[in-house]
All heavy atoms as an XYZ file, in Angstrom:
982
protein
N    -124.047     24.425    164.380
C    -123.864     23.074    163.867
C    -124.675     22.901    162.587
O    -125.781     23.399    162.462
C    -124.281     22.051    164.914
C    -124.105     20.645    164.459
S    -124.290     19.521    165.842
C    -123.623     18.091    165.105
N    -124.112     22.158    161.643
C    -124.770     21.941    160.361
C    -125.955     20.985    160.508
O    -125.941     20.073    161.337
C    -123.773     21.370    159.361
N    -126.991     21.209    159.703
C    -128.156     20.330    159.695
C    -127.931     19.086    158.849
O    -128.450     18.017    159.145
C    -129.381     21.084    159.154
C    -129.844     22.174    160.096
O    -129.770     21.977    161.325
O    -130.290     23.223    159.605
N    -127.163     19.234    157.774
C    -126.831     18.111    156.900
C    -125.368     17.764    157.172
O    -124.482     18.592    156.988
C    -127.037     18.461    155.407
C    -128.449     18.983    155.143
C    -126.707     17.263    154.532
C    -129.553     17.970    155.314
N    -125.126     16.531    157.627
C    -123.779     16.094    157.998
C    -123.417     14.842    157.196
O    -124.264     14.259    156.512
C    -123.687     15.808    159.511
C    -123.954     17.074    160.318
C    -124.639     14.697    159.927
N    -122.180     14.406    157.325
C    -121.748     13.187    156.654
C    -122.229     11.980    157.452
O    -122.090     11.942    158.679
C    -120.225     13.161    156.496
C    -119.727     14.171    155.510
C    -119.356     15.439    155.926
C    -119.664     13.865    154.165
C    -118.922     16.385    155.014
C    -119.235     14.805    153.238
C    -118.860     16.070    153.663
N    -122.789     10.995    156.763
C    -123.344      9.811    157.420
C    -122.241      8.993    158.098
O    -122.475      8.397    159.142
C    -124.118      8.956    156.421
N    -121.057      8.962    157.516
C    -119.935      8.239    158.102
C    -118.979      9.260    158.692
O    -118.105      9.777    157.996
C    -119.236      7.386    157.044
C    -118.096      6.552    157.608
O    -117.715      6.762    158.783
O    -117.590      5.682    156.881
N    -119.144      9.557    159.955
C    -118.318     10.574    160.599
C    -116.849     10.223    160.680
O    -115.992     11.092    160.691
N    -116.526      8.933    160.715
C    -115.134      8.517    160.834
C    -114.358      8.541    159.534
O    -113.148      8.725    159.527
N    -115.048      8.357    158.419
C    -114.397      8.298    157.108
C    -115.366      8.882    156.076
O    -115.870      8.161    155.224
C    -114.048      6.838    156.791
C    -112.993      6.718    155.738
O    -112.311      7.672    155.398
N    -112.840      5.521    155.196
N    -115.626     10.181    156.144
C    -116.727     10.769    155.374
C    -116.547     10.831    153.866
O    -117.516     10.722    153.130
C    -116.864     12.167    155.950
C    -115.547     12.468    156.568
C    -114.978     11.156    157.006
N    -115.313     10.997    153.387
C    -115.054     11.118    151.950
C    -113.987     10.097    151.586
O    -112.898     10.099    152.169
C    -114.558     12.526    151.582
C    -115.558     13.586    152.035
C    -114.299     12.640    150.082
C    -115.007     14.999    151.982
N    -114.301      9.241    150.619
C    -113.337      8.216    150.223
C    -113.229      8.158    148.704
O    -114.124      8.604    147.989
C    -113.756      6.828    150.742
O    -115.027      6.484    150.190
C    -113.817      6.785    152.251
N    -112.133      7.581    148.251
C    -111.986      7.245    146.836
C    -112.345      5.768    146.700
O    -112.192      4.998    147.648
C    -110.552      7.488    146.384
N    -112.821      5.381    145.530
C    -113.227      3.988    145.335
C    -112.053      3.041    145.113
O    -112.240      1.836    145.020
C    -114.234      3.869    144.188
C    -113.627      4.167    142.826
O    -112.613      4.892    142.742
O    -114.188      3.697    141.822
N    -110.843      3.584    145.051
C    -109.641      2.768    144.848
C    -108.627      3.097    145.936
O    -108.473      4.262    146.306
C    -109.009      3.055    143.489
C    -109.910      2.766    142.315
C    -109.273      3.207    141.017
C    -110.240      2.951    139.871
N    -109.724      3.417    138.610
N    -107.925      2.089    146.413
C    -106.892      2.320    147.418
C    -105.663      2.986    146.803
O    -105.016      3.815    147.430
C    -106.507      1.008    148.090
N    -105.347      2.602    145.571
C    -104.222      3.192    144.849
C    -104.766      3.796    143.564
O    -105.423      3.112    142.771
C    -103.139      2.142    144.539
C    -102.592      1.562    145.848
C    -102.028      2.745    143.694
C    -101.654      0.389    145.654
N    -104.491      5.079    143.361
C    -104.985      5.784    142.177
C    -103.792      6.183    141.322
O    -102.858      6.828    141.810
C    -105.794      7.039    142.570
C    -106.946      6.637    143.498
C    -106.299      7.759    141.328
C    -107.623      7.813    144.159
N    -103.832      5.789    140.051
C    -102.749      6.099    139.120
C    -103.088      7.328    138.291
O    -104.259      7.657    138.097
C    -102.492      4.894    138.202
C    -102.024      3.700    138.945
N    -102.844      2.633    139.205
C    -100.817      3.412    139.502
C    -102.162      1.724    139.886
N    -100.934      2.166    140.084
N    -102.042      7.964    137.767
C    -102.205      9.206    137.014
C    -102.847      9.017    135.642
O    -103.151      9.996    134.963
C    -100.866      9.929    136.871
C     -99.819      9.142    136.106
O     -99.994      7.913    135.901
O     -98.807      9.753    135.714
N    -103.099      7.790    135.250
C    -103.722      7.560    133.940
C    -105.147      7.029    134.060
O    -105.714      6.550    133.085
C    -102.875      6.594    133.107
C    -102.817      5.195    133.709
O    -103.191      4.983    134.867
N    -102.327      4.245    132.921
N    -105.734      7.117    135.245
C    -107.083      6.573    135.432
C    -107.986      7.531    136.199
O    -107.527      8.335    136.999
C    -107.018      5.226    136.156
C    -106.418      5.296    137.535
C    -106.130      3.923    138.145
O    -106.245      2.908    137.446
O    -105.786      3.891    139.327
N    -109.262      7.417    135.900
C    -110.243      8.168    136.668
C    -110.603      7.352    137.907
O    -110.250      6.179    138.021
C    -111.478      8.472    135.820
O    -112.082      7.285    135.392
N    -111.275      7.988    138.847
C    -111.704      7.317    140.063
C    -112.983      7.974    140.552
O    -113.387      9.027    140.072
C    -110.606      7.359    141.138
C    -110.227      8.749    141.581
C    -110.767      9.321    142.732
C    -109.312      9.502    140.846
C    -110.415     10.602    143.132
C    -108.957     10.789    141.241
C    -109.511     11.335    142.383
N    -113.631      7.342    141.499
C    -114.874      7.867    142.058
C    -114.631      8.385    143.471
O    -113.970      7.729    144.264
C    -115.959      6.797    142.067
C    -116.394      6.410    140.667
C    -117.626      5.536    140.675
N    -118.058      5.253    139.318
C    -118.822      6.056    138.581
N    -119.251      7.194    139.066
N    -119.154      5.720    137.356
N    -115.175      9.569    143.733
C    -115.162     10.144    145.069
C    -116.517      9.813    145.686
O    -117.556     10.044    145.065
C    -114.938     11.675    145.024
C    -114.925     12.257    146.432
C    -113.647     12.001    144.289
N    -116.505      9.269    146.903
C    -117.739      8.773    147.508
C    -118.024      9.442    148.852
O    -117.112      9.631    149.654
C    -117.650      7.261    147.710
C    -117.404      6.521    146.414
C    -117.192      5.027    146.615
O    -116.607      4.587    147.592
N    -117.681      4.242    145.669
N    -119.322      9.749    149.083
C    -119.776     10.271    150.369
C    -121.280     10.060    150.481
O    -121.961      9.783    149.501
C    -119.432     11.749    150.536
C    -120.180     12.672    149.629
C    -121.377     13.285    149.877
C    -119.785     13.110    148.326
N    -121.753     14.072    148.814
C    -120.784     13.973    147.842
C    -118.673     12.839    147.517
C    -120.713     14.574    146.593
C    -118.621     13.442    146.273
C    -119.618     14.297    145.825
N    -121.760     10.206    151.708
C    -123.184     10.032    151.975
C    -123.619     11.074    152.996
O    -122.975     11.234    154.036
C    -123.429      8.620    152.513
C    -124.870      8.220    152.590
C    -124.964      6.771    153.054
C    -126.101      6.104    152.335
N    -126.248      4.702    152.729
N    -124.715     11.771    152.696
C    -125.246     12.804    153.585
C    -126.255     12.212    154.565
O    -126.856     11.162    154.311
C    -125.922     13.904    152.764
N    -126.451     12.914    155.670
C    -127.437     12.534    156.677
C    -128.123     13.793    157.175
O    -127.454     14.771    157.521
C    -126.733     11.828    157.852
C    -127.581     11.558    159.088
C    -128.629     10.478    158.797
C    -126.689     11.132    160.253
N    -129.455     13.777    157.195
C    -130.209     14.902    157.738
C    -130.196     14.754    159.254
O    -130.875     13.915    159.823
C    -131.642     14.905    157.202
C    -132.444     16.089    157.710
O    -132.053     16.768    158.657
N    -133.578     16.334    157.089
N    -129.419     15.597    159.912
C    -129.211     15.526    161.354
C    -130.140     16.475    162.110
O    -129.944     16.707    163.291
C    -127.745     15.867    161.658
C    -127.312     15.459    163.034
O    -127.701     14.418    163.526
N    -126.500     16.289    163.668
N    -131.137     17.011    161.435
C    -132.015     17.999    162.059
C    -133.408     17.411    162.315
O    -133.698     16.276    161.949
C    -132.138     19.235    161.172
O    -133.002     18.967    160.097
N    -134.243     18.226    162.912
C    -135.631     17.806    163.186
C    -136.581     18.248    162.079
O    -137.789     18.083    162.210
C    -136.088     18.366    164.533
O    -136.011     19.782    164.507
N    -136.040     18.806    161.009
C    -136.893     19.231    159.893
C    -136.523     18.497    158.615
O    -135.412     17.993    158.486
C    -136.805     20.741    159.670
C    -135.451     21.226    159.165
C    -135.401     22.739    158.983
O    -136.119     23.481    159.609
N    -134.517     23.175    158.109
N    -137.450     18.430    157.683
C    -137.207     17.835    156.375
C    -136.555     18.870    155.464
O    -136.797     20.068    155.615
C    -138.518     17.366    155.743
C    -139.215     16.296    156.573
O    -138.557     15.662    157.421
O    -140.421     16.096    156.374
N    -135.733     18.408    154.523
C    -135.100     19.314    153.565
C    -135.450     18.896    152.145
O    -135.465     17.703    151.831
C    -133.574     19.319    153.729
C    -133.114     20.131    154.898
C    -132.791     19.522    156.093
C    -133.034     21.508    154.809
C    -132.383     20.263    157.175
C    -132.629     22.271    155.892
C    -132.301     21.642    157.083
N    -135.719     19.883    151.275
C    -135.973     19.573    149.874
C    -134.665     19.157    149.200
O    -133.581     19.342    149.766
C    -136.484     20.904    149.311
C    -135.829     21.948    150.158
C    -135.753     21.332    151.541
N    -134.770     18.607    148.010
C    -133.597     18.191    147.247
C    -132.545     19.303    147.235
O    -132.890     20.489    147.239
C    -134.008     17.824    145.828
N    -131.298     18.917    147.243
C    -130.213     19.905    147.289
C    -129.016     19.408    146.488
O    -128.981     18.274    146.028
C    -129.818     20.227    148.735
C    -129.458     19.027    149.572
C    -128.166     18.531    149.593
C    -130.419     18.411    150.360
C    -127.835     17.424    150.373
C    -130.102     17.314    151.148
C    -128.807     16.818    151.157
N    -128.030     20.295    146.349
C    -126.826     20.018    145.558
C    -125.597     20.102    146.465
O    -125.416     21.081    147.185
C    -126.659     21.041    144.408
C    -127.899     21.125    143.541
C    -125.411     20.729    143.583
C    -128.180     19.900    142.722
N    -124.760     19.057    146.416
C    -123.479     19.067    147.112
C    -122.420     19.652    146.179
O    -122.606     19.697    144.960
C    -123.066     17.654    147.509
C    -124.034     17.006    148.493
O    -124.736     17.729    149.221
O    -124.076     15.761    148.527
N    -121.309     20.072    146.761
C    -120.199     20.598    145.952
C    -118.944     19.793    146.237
O    -118.606     19.539    147.395
C    -119.938     22.061    146.302
C    -118.793     22.658    145.493
C    -118.530     24.083    145.864
N    -117.487     24.662    145.028
C    -116.715     25.652    145.413
N    -116.882     26.210    146.605
N    -115.791     26.108    144.605
N    -118.266     19.398    145.170
C    -116.973     18.722    145.265
C    -115.916     19.643    144.671
O    -116.032     20.074    143.519
C    -117.000     17.393    144.501
C    -115.652     16.673    144.339
C    -115.047     16.300    145.677
C    -115.811     15.460    143.436
N    -114.907     19.951    145.460
C    -113.780     20.764    145.022
C    -112.517     19.932    145.212
O    -112.260     19.443    146.317
C    -113.698     22.055    145.841
C    -112.513     22.973    145.548
C    -112.584     23.529    144.128
C    -112.459     24.098    146.572
N    -111.748     19.756    144.136
C    -110.490     19.020    144.218
C    -109.366     20.004    143.927
O    -109.376     20.672    142.891
C    -110.455     17.844    143.223
C    -111.625     16.894    143.502
C    -109.114     17.112    143.318
C    -111.745     15.743    142.518
N    -108.428     20.085    144.872
C    -107.315     21.012    144.752
C    -105.989     20.267    144.778
O    -105.827     19.308    145.531
C    -107.337     22.021    145.909
C    -108.554     22.920    145.885
C    -108.666     23.717    147.166
O    -108.794     23.140    148.230
N    -108.608     25.029    147.047
N    -105.055     20.737    143.963
C    -103.691     20.212    143.969
C    -102.974     20.751    145.208
O    -103.068     21.943    145.516
C    -102.975     20.670    142.699
O    -101.631     20.273    142.737
N    -102.271     19.871    145.914
C    -101.563     20.247    147.140
C    -100.069     19.977    146.921
O     -99.563     18.906    147.278
C    -102.089     19.445    148.364
C    -103.608     19.512    148.461
C    -101.433     19.908    149.651
C    -104.167     20.887    148.756
N     -99.337     20.947    146.314
C     -97.931     20.701    145.986
C     -97.045     20.437    147.206
O     -96.036     19.743    147.097
C     -97.481     21.962    145.249
C     -98.604     22.910    145.288
C     -99.800     22.245    145.860
N     -97.410     20.965    148.375
C     -96.596     20.744    149.571
C     -96.872     19.386    150.219
O     -96.261     19.018    151.208
C     -96.793     21.871    150.592
C     -98.154     21.905    151.268
C     -99.205     22.738    150.549
O     -99.083     22.965    149.331
O    -100.158     23.156    151.215
N     -97.796     18.614    149.649
C     -98.128     17.293    150.176
C     -99.294     17.343    151.151
O     -99.679     18.402    151.640
N     -99.835     16.183    151.409
C    -100.998     16.060    152.296
C    -100.620     16.320    153.741
O     -99.533     15.944    154.140
C    -101.590     14.665    152.177
S    -102.449     14.382    150.616
N    -101.462     16.951    154.501
C    -102.806     17.397    154.165
C    -102.855     18.788    153.545
O    -103.911     19.270    153.190
C    -103.511     17.394    155.529
C    -102.447     17.768    156.491
C    -101.199     17.104    155.944
N    -101.706     19.455    153.461
C    -101.686     20.807    152.909
C    -101.912     21.829    154.001
O    -102.193     21.492    155.148
N    -101.798     23.073    153.628
C    -101.952     24.171    154.581
C    -103.120     25.053    154.164
O    -103.275     25.376    152.990
C    -100.668     25.005    154.621
O    -100.872     26.171    155.383
N    -103.924     25.445    155.133
C    -105.029     26.362    154.853
C    -104.533     27.790    154.627
O    -105.289     28.650    154.202
C    -106.052     26.339    155.996
C    -106.807     25.020    156.056
O    -106.953     24.377    154.996
O    -107.237     24.641    157.154
N    -103.262     28.058    154.922
C    -102.687     29.386    154.736
C    -102.206     29.623    153.314
O    -101.706     30.694    152.994
C    -101.508     29.588    155.695
C    -101.936     29.535    157.151
O    -103.104     29.832    157.437
O    -101.090     29.183    157.995
N    -102.324     28.608    152.450
C    -101.834     28.686    151.074
C    -103.010     28.506    150.114
O    -103.885     27.675    150.345
C    -100.787     27.562    150.828
C    -100.304     27.571    149.396
C     -99.630     27.670    151.791
N    -103.033     29.314    149.050
C    -104.036     29.108    148.000
C    -103.593     27.936    147.133
O    -102.437     27.885    146.693
C    -104.183     30.360    147.123
C    -104.903     31.490    147.839
O    -105.727     31.195    148.731
O    -104.647     32.657    147.502
N    -104.522     27.016    146.897
C    -104.222     25.847    146.086
C    -105.029     25.899    144.799
O    -106.176     26.348    144.803
C    -104.554     24.566    146.861
C    -103.748     24.404    148.101
N    -104.245     24.659    149.354
C    -102.458     24.037    148.267
C    -103.304     24.437    150.242
N    -102.207     24.061    149.615
N    -104.430     25.417    143.717
C    -105.110     25.405    142.424
C    -106.203     24.349    142.403
O    -105.986     23.198    142.798
C    -104.120     25.106    141.294
C    -103.131     26.235    141.077
O    -103.464     27.395    141.399
O    -102.025     25.953    140.575
N    -107.372     24.742    141.931
C    -108.481     23.802    141.762
C    -108.287     23.056    140.445
O    -108.026     23.671    139.412
C    -109.814     24.532    141.762
N    -108.395     21.729    140.499
C    -108.322     20.916    139.288
C    -109.699     20.400    138.899
O    -109.895     19.904    137.796
C    -107.314     19.752    139.431
C    -105.902     20.295    139.619
C    -107.691     18.821    140.563
N    -110.661     20.503    139.831
C    -112.040     20.102    139.572
C    -112.930     20.847    140.553
O    -112.633     20.911    141.748
C    -112.223     18.590    139.757
C    -113.628     18.115    139.476
C    -113.988     17.693    138.205
C    -114.590     18.116    140.467
C    -115.290     17.276    137.950
C    -115.883     17.695    140.229
C    -116.234     17.275    138.954
N    -114.020     21.408    140.043
C    -115.011     22.078    140.880
C    -116.381     21.732    140.305
O    -116.686     22.097    139.169
C    -114.785     23.588    140.870
C    -115.701     24.343    141.816
O    -116.736     23.789    142.255
O    -115.390     25.510    142.126
N    -117.197     21.030    141.072
C    -118.494     20.583    140.555
C    -119.422     21.742    140.222
O    -120.390     21.543    139.495
C    -119.168     19.636    141.549
O    -119.465     20.306    142.765
N    -119.127     22.944    140.718
C    -119.908     24.115    140.316
C    -119.681     24.450    138.847
O    -120.489     25.129    138.227
C    -119.565     25.335    141.175
C    -120.212     25.294    142.542
O    -121.065     24.417    142.795
O    -119.858     26.158    143.378
N    -118.551     23.981    138.265
C    -118.226     24.281    136.874
C    -117.948     23.054    136.022
O    -117.987     23.120    134.802
C    -116.989     25.196    136.827
C    -117.236     26.544    137.443
C    -116.056     27.027    138.265
O    -114.990     26.451    138.252
N    -116.272     28.096    139.001
N    -117.607     21.930    136.657
C    -117.230     20.715    135.930
C    -118.202     19.588    136.246
O    -118.863     19.597    137.264
C    -115.825     20.250    136.332
C    -114.790     21.339    136.279
O    -114.289     21.746    137.304
N    -114.460     21.821    135.099
N    -118.214     18.601    135.393
C    -118.995     17.406    135.674
C    -120.471     17.567    135.398
O    -120.947     18.618    134.982
N    -121.213     16.516    135.666
C    -122.657     16.454    135.459
C    -123.359     16.845    136.757
O    -123.183     16.157    137.773
C    -123.033     15.028    135.051
C    -124.503     14.855    134.742
O    -125.302     15.764    135.036
O    -124.855     13.801    134.198
N    -124.150     17.915    136.759
C    -124.821     18.355    137.997
C    -125.638     17.254    138.674
O    -125.747     17.238    139.902
C    -125.712     19.504    137.535
C    -125.067     20.017    136.301
C    -124.429     18.816    135.644
N    -126.170     16.319    137.898
C    -126.968     15.256    138.518
C    -126.106     14.339    139.403
O    -126.628     13.692    140.313
C    -127.692     14.430    137.453
O    -126.774     13.714    136.667
N    -124.796     14.311    139.174
C    -123.901     13.506    140.010
C    -123.760     14.059    141.423
O    -123.250     13.384    142.319
C    -122.506     13.412    139.394
C    -122.465     12.539    138.161
O    -123.385     11.727    137.960
O    -121.498     12.681    137.383
N    -124.193     15.309    141.624
C    -124.026     15.974    142.913
C    -125.371     16.327    143.548
O    -125.426     17.033    144.542
C    -123.170     17.234    142.723
C    -121.872     16.901    142.047
C    -121.731     17.031    140.670
C    -120.808     16.398    142.763
C    -120.554     16.676    140.033
C    -119.626     16.037    142.144
C    -119.498     16.183    140.784
N    -126.452     15.811    142.956
C    -127.819     16.106    143.413
C    -128.279     15.087    144.450
O    -128.146     13.882    144.251
C    -128.791     16.071    142.233
O    -128.449     17.043    141.288
N    -128.814     15.599    145.540
C    -129.372     14.765    146.600
C    -130.902     14.870    146.540
O    -131.438     15.930    146.229
C    -128.914     15.264    147.971
C    -127.409     15.259    148.156
C    -126.891     14.004    148.820
O    -127.649     13.020    148.934
O    -125.720     14.012    149.221
N    -131.611     13.798    146.878
C    -133.080     13.854    146.919
C    -133.555     14.553    148.193
O    -132.746     14.892    149.067
C    -133.465     12.368    146.946
C    -132.326     11.732    147.683
C    -131.089     12.482    147.239
N    -134.863     14.751    148.308
C    -135.428     15.257    149.556
C    -134.944     14.361    150.695
O    -134.905     13.135    150.553
C    -136.958     15.209    149.530
C    -137.567     16.122    148.470
O    -136.846     16.959    147.896
O    -138.778     15.997    148.240
N    -134.576     14.983    151.814
C    -134.147     14.192    152.967
C    -135.052     14.485    154.153
O    -135.136     15.626    154.613
C    -132.708     14.519    153.366
C    -131.588     13.841    152.613
C    -130.234     14.151    153.249
C    -131.774     12.355    152.527
N    -135.712     13.455    154.617
C    -136.555     13.585    155.796
C    -135.671     13.646    157.039
O    -134.528     13.174    157.034
C    -137.512     12.400    155.893
C    -138.455     12.186    154.708
C    -139.306     10.944    154.917
C    -139.313     13.416    154.491
N    -136.196     14.191    158.107
C    -135.465     14.303    159.363
C    -134.901     12.946    159.779
O    -135.607     11.941    159.781
C    -136.409     14.832    160.436
O    -135.771     14.841    161.684
N    -133.615     12.928    160.100
C    -132.963     11.716    160.572
C    -132.603     10.703    159.506
O    -132.036      9.658    159.821
N    -132.893     10.976    158.251
C    -132.671     10.006    157.174
C    -131.354     10.264    156.428
O    -130.980     11.406    156.208
C    -133.818     10.041    156.175
C    -135.140      9.614    156.759
C    -135.088      8.182    157.251
O    -134.744      7.271    156.511
N    -135.420      7.977    158.522
N    -130.689      9.175    156.003
C    -129.496      9.324    155.163
C    -129.889      9.453    153.695
O    -130.949      8.986    153.283
C    -128.736      8.021    155.399
C    -129.814      7.019    155.669
C    -130.907      7.776    156.397
N    -129.014     10.066    152.932
C    -129.193     10.144    151.485
C    -128.508      8.962    150.822
O    -127.909      8.121    151.496
N    -128.553      8.902    149.498
C    -127.880      7.825    148.772
C    -126.366      8.055    148.747
O    -125.893      9.167    149.001
C    -128.464      7.939    147.365
C    -128.766      9.398    147.222
C    -129.226      9.840    148.593
N    -125.625      7.017    148.435
C    -124.189      7.150    148.242
C    -123.962      7.929    146.953
O    -124.442      7.535    145.893
C    -123.526      5.771    148.134
C    -122.025      5.787    147.879
C    -121.282      6.314    149.102
C    -121.538      4.398    147.515
N    -123.279      9.052    147.047
C    -122.896      9.788    145.840
C    -121.490      9.340    145.478
O    -120.639      9.160    146.358
C    -122.954     11.285    146.067
C    -124.349     11.881    146.303
C    -124.297     13.403    146.292
C    -125.350     11.399    145.286
N    -121.244      9.151    144.196
C    -119.926      8.662    143.766
C    -119.593      9.137    142.356
O    -119.424      8.333    141.447
C    -119.834      7.149    143.899
C    -120.864      6.420    143.068
O    -121.787      7.018    142.530
N    -120.700      5.113    142.941
N    -119.437     10.457    142.168
C    -119.085     10.968    140.845
C    -117.678     10.541    140.424
O    -116.781     10.399    141.255
C    -119.172     12.484    141.015
C    -118.934     12.705    142.471
C    -119.536     11.528    143.166
N    -117.515     10.362    139.136
C    -116.226     10.001    138.563
C    -115.453     11.273    138.222
O    -116.018     12.223    137.655
C    -116.443      9.162    137.302
O    -115.212      8.778    136.755
N    -114.156     11.297    138.565
C    -113.281     12.436    138.290
C    -111.942     11.928    137.781
O    -111.643     10.749    137.889
C    -113.078     13.315    139.553
C    -114.393     13.921    140.013
C    -112.438     12.513    140.671
N    -111.144     12.845    137.253
C    -109.802     12.500    136.820
C    -109.770     12.045    135.365
O    -110.790     12.067    134.695
N    -108.614     11.640    134.921
C    -107.369     11.468    135.655
C    -106.678     12.806    135.959
O    -106.924     13.813    135.290
C    -106.521     10.608    134.727
C    -107.060     10.852    133.356
C    -108.513     11.198    133.528
N    -105.797     12.762    136.963
C    -105.004     13.919    137.382
C    -103.538     13.516    137.425
O    -103.214     12.338    137.627
C    -105.431     14.405    138.771
C    -106.879     14.815    138.852
C    -107.748     14.152    139.691
C    -107.381     15.858    138.084
C    -109.086     14.518    139.784
C    -108.720     16.230    138.159
C    -109.573     15.559    139.015
N    -102.619     14.492    137.258
C    -101.188     14.184    137.324
C    -100.765     13.660    138.703
O    -101.463     13.859    139.699
C    -100.514     15.531    137.041
C    -101.558     16.362    136.381
C    -102.873     15.890    136.910
N     -99.602     13.034    138.754
C     -99.031     12.548    140.011
C     -98.964     13.706    141.004
O     -98.593     14.826    140.653
C     -97.615     11.975    139.772
C     -96.901     11.705    141.087
C     -97.688     10.718    138.922
N     -99.346     13.434    142.240
C     -99.266     14.450    143.277
C    -100.280     14.217    144.382
O    -100.954     13.190    144.427
N    -100.364     15.191    145.275
C    -101.301     15.150    146.400
C    -102.491     16.046    146.082
O    -102.334     17.132    145.507
C    -100.624     15.641    147.674
O     -99.558     14.781    148.021
N    -103.674     15.593    146.507
C    -104.910     16.312    146.205
C    -105.823     16.322    147.416
O    -105.932     15.323    148.131
C    -105.641     15.651    145.024
C    -104.861     15.790    143.742
C    -103.892     14.864    143.405
C    -105.075     16.874    142.897
C    -103.152     14.996    142.244
C    -104.331     17.012    141.735
C    -103.374     16.073    141.414
O    -102.636     16.217    140.277
N    -106.491     17.442    147.613
C    -107.475     17.588    148.674
C    -108.862     17.472    148.043
O    -109.212     18.242    147.154
C    -107.309     18.935    149.363
C    -108.168     19.086    150.594
C    -108.023     20.458    151.204
N    -106.842     20.527    152.051
C    -106.618     21.532    152.896
N    -107.463     22.538    152.988
N    -105.542     21.525    153.642
N    -109.640     16.487    148.513
C    -111.018     16.287    148.064
C    -111.918     16.935    149.112
O    -112.057     16.412    150.222
C    -111.342     14.799    147.968
C    -110.338     13.888    147.255
C    -110.759     12.437    147.391
C    -110.188     14.290    145.813
N    -112.527     18.063    148.778
C    -113.379     18.783    149.726
C    -114.822     18.691    149.273
O    -115.134     19.015    148.127
C    -112.976     20.268    149.821
O    -111.599     20.347    150.204
C    -113.833     21.008    150.826
N    -115.696     18.257    150.176
C    -117.124     18.171    149.881
C    -117.874     19.084    150.836
O    -117.650     19.063    152.050
C    -117.654     16.723    150.006
C    -119.168     16.683    149.841
C    -116.979     15.820    148.984
N    -118.763     19.896    150.255
C    -119.700     20.705    151.037
C    -121.084     20.158    150.764
O    -121.568     20.194    149.631
C    -119.632     22.193    150.645
O    -118.300     22.667    150.862
C    -120.615     23.017    151.465
N    -121.704     19.616    151.803
C    -123.053     19.073    151.673
C    -124.062     20.211    151.610
O    -123.876     21.248    152.262
C    -123.367     18.174    152.867
C    -122.447     16.968    153.052
C    -122.753     16.275    154.369
C    -122.578     16.007    151.891
N    -125.126     20.025    150.841
C    -126.202     21.019    150.721
C    -125.636     22.414    150.480
O    -126.065     23.394    151.076
C    -127.108     20.997    151.954
N    -124.678     22.485    149.563
C    -124.007     23.751    149.268
C    -124.996     24.834    148.852
O    -124.856     25.987    149.247
C    -122.970     23.522    148.165
C    -122.115     24.729    147.909
O    -121.433     25.208    148.799
N    -122.143     25.233    146.683
N    -126.019     24.465    148.087
C    -126.990     25.458    147.610
C    -127.946     25.925    148.703
O    -128.500     27.013    148.613
C    -127.772     24.921    146.408
C    -128.519     23.636    146.705
O    -128.098     22.875    147.603
O    -129.516     23.372    146.016
N    -128.124     25.138    149.759
C    -129.004     25.534    150.860
C    -128.260     26.234    151.986
O    -128.864     26.914    152.817
C    -129.729     24.304    151.443
C    -130.637     23.520    150.504
C    -131.248     22.334    151.247
C    -131.716     24.408    149.908
N    -126.948     26.032    152.037
C    -126.138     26.660    153.079
C    -126.336     26.059    154.463
O    -126.089     26.726    155.465
N    -126.758     24.795    154.535
C    -127.005     24.154    155.833
C    -126.156     22.901    156.025
O    -126.395     22.125    156.936
C    -128.506     23.806    156.016
C    -129.352     25.056    156.051
C    -128.981     22.847    154.931
N    -125.158     22.703    155.157
C    -124.398     21.466    155.193
C    -123.004     21.618    155.762
O    -122.431     22.711    155.809
N    -122.465     20.500    156.179
C    -121.121     20.411    156.731
C    -120.109     20.349    155.578
O    -120.420     19.843    154.504
C    -121.032     19.147    157.601
C    -119.762     19.025    158.348
N    -118.884     17.987    158.143
C    -119.188     19.799    159.312
C    -117.840     18.120    158.944
N    -118.005     19.217    159.665
N    -118.895     20.839    155.818
C    -117.800     20.760    154.856
C    -116.630     20.046    155.510
O    -116.282     20.340    156.655
C    -117.335     22.167    154.414
O    -118.415     22.843    153.800
C    -116.170     22.087    153.442
N    -116.041     19.119    154.790
C    -114.813     18.483    155.255
C    -114.011     18.026    154.046
O    -114.468     18.145    152.914
C    -115.097     17.316    156.227
O    -113.875     16.986    156.916
C    -115.643     16.098    155.510
N    -112.795     17.510    154.296
C    -111.955     17.060    153.192
C    -111.210     15.790    153.557
O    -111.092     15.424    154.720
C    -110.969     18.153    152.757
C    -109.841     18.392    153.733
C    -108.656     17.678    153.622
C    -109.963     19.324    154.748
C    -107.614     17.892    154.513
C    -108.935     19.548    155.642
C    -107.754     18.829    155.527
N    -110.702     15.151    152.519
C    -109.793     14.026    152.640
C    -108.658     14.290    151.660
O    -108.876     14.834    150.582
C    -110.502     12.707    152.298
C    -109.634     11.495    152.543
O    -108.612     11.562    153.214
N    -110.034     10.370    151.977
N    -107.468     13.926    152.027
C    -106.315     14.150    151.165
C    -105.863     12.804    150.605
O    -105.795     11.809    151.335
C    -105.205     14.804    151.968
S    -104.038     15.731    150.972
N    -105.583     12.767    149.307
C    -105.151     11.538    148.643
C    -103.887     11.799    147.841
O    -103.545     12.953    147.540
C    -106.240     10.980    147.699
C    -106.522     11.970    146.560
C    -107.502     10.617    148.466
C    -107.315     11.372    145.416
N    -103.199     10.720    147.507
C    -102.038     10.808    146.625
C    -102.334     10.040    145.349
O    -102.946      8.979    145.380
C    -100.808     10.219    147.307
C    -100.340     11.062    148.471
C     -99.079     10.505    149.085
C     -98.675     11.401    150.254
N     -97.508     10.888    150.943
N    -101.905     10.613    144.244
C    -102.007      9.947    142.944
C    -100.582      9.595    142.529
O     -99.671     10.448    142.593
C    -102.728     10.828    141.917
C    -104.176     11.042    142.379
C    -102.656     10.218    140.530
C    -105.013     11.904    141.499
N    -100.402      8.340    142.138
C     -99.055      7.837    141.832
C     -98.941      7.546    140.330
O     -99.949      7.410    139.632
C     -98.741      6.573    142.656
C     -98.737      6.885    144.144
C     -99.707      5.443    142.345
N     -97.708      7.426    139.891
C     -97.452      7.140    138.471
C     -97.887      5.721    138.139
O     -97.699      4.793    138.921
C     -95.964      7.312    138.169
N     -98.476      5.578    136.955
C     -98.832      4.252    136.456
C     -97.548      3.508    136.128
O     -96.590      4.085    135.624
C     -99.720      4.369    135.221
N     -97.520      2.235    136.420
C     -96.310      1.445    136.201
C     -96.297      0.895    134.803
O     -97.247      0.467    134.266
C     -96.213      0.288    137.216
C     -94.934     -0.496    137.026
C     -96.287      0.850    138.622
């Protein structure tokens, strides 16, 4: 079991907009929680956004093109978490991404990616044409 988990287990990764258009950027939001009995030093989360041409949620048996990877794109400080004491939540992270073409996308977040002690999960979203 991972030591760093998502603070909101029911809805761990969200977009800041209910409807996202192909001509606008949006924020991906999540919050980490130290679920262990030990303290952790500051760490870096990873956000990977992949195009899902077959539609949401997509298949793990298919390679999907990455349209954003925080290991190579964006500002590293947008994915930085502070020291987390045992049992404590981190701040809400909400980096801005996009715009992306119309289609389905998988937003995958790996918590504490650099420490290797975090949980990974995804949410699938659709981007629609601007009217």
